[in-house]
Residue, then its C-alpha position, 0 to 999 in steps of 0.5 A: s852281791n853274788k850269792n855264789a861268792p867267793w870261789g876260792d873256798k869252794e870245790e871243783s865239783v861246785l864251781w864247774p857247773l856254774v862255770k860251765k852255765a856262764v860259759q854257755f851264757l857267753k857263747n850264746q852271746e856271740i862273743d869274740a873272746l872270753v875273759l877269764g876274770c877269776n883267778t879261781t876260774d882261770s887257774l881250775f878251768a881254763k883248758r876245760i872253758a877253751e874246749l867248750v867255746s871256739v873264740p880265744v880265751f884269756g885267763l889272768i894267771s899267765y899276764g900276771a906272772i909275766k907282769a910281776t917277774l918284769l917288776s921284781q928287781n930281787k926276784h922275790i914275789a909274795l903270791l896273794a891268792t886264794q887256797q884253790t888258786i894256789a892248790s892249782g899250782r898254776y900261778k907258780e908254774a906260770l912265774y917259773l916259766e917266765d923266770a926260773s930263777v925267781s923264789v915265790t912265797q905262796m900265801p893262801i887267804l881264805e879271809w879276804a874275799p869274804a871280807i870285802e864281799n861282806n863289807c866286814f873288817d873285823v878283827f879277824f880281818e885285821y889279825s889277817l892282814k898283819h899275818i900277811v904283811s909280816q910274811i910278805t916282809f919276812s919273805q923279803a918279796d919286792v912284788g905283792l902278786l894279787g892272785c884274787t879279783h878281789f885283793p886289789l881292793l885291799w892293796e891300799r891298806l896293805k901298801a901302808a903297812l908294807p915296806k916301800q919297795v913292795q909294788a902291787c902286781n894286778p893280773a887284771i890291769a895286766l891282761a887289760q893292758s895287754l888285750s888293749q893293744s891286741a888285734v882281737f879287740g881291734r873293733g868295740v870298747l876297748a879300741s876306743 
């Protein structure tokens, strides 16, 4: 377990020094590109990170928005994310850039990342899960945009309780699929 995880409930002033240290470490590794694998990091710090490095920086948000709008048949998307990610407004902005007619129901979820980190799926977690399922159902969303890197680990539980037409959108998979076809990753592990 990472002593600093989860990030989605922490203040920017706490997170920025951690992000800056990690970026500096990676920069010293002579990287060809930097992938932001945390939605909170992407939502709060993508621009600052890009200023620190001289390589392309790829975040989850734009790729998640592209994939979610492509998946949605009824233009109702449920954004499941941490408080910090939702408060940044970056997902909503990215979704509207892809399709201005989408309806976005934002669902800040504080309990799930710590539950996953600590493997603690207690009665409070189960209540939260049921509450989110009812919100998604009420919103008539046909896509659940998983705006926290932890949340795909819970998709099977969610899927079992949701209407059949609701699909998951995992931004990490959308980003990985796009980058695997990118010239930036024309060499190295993703090309094999």
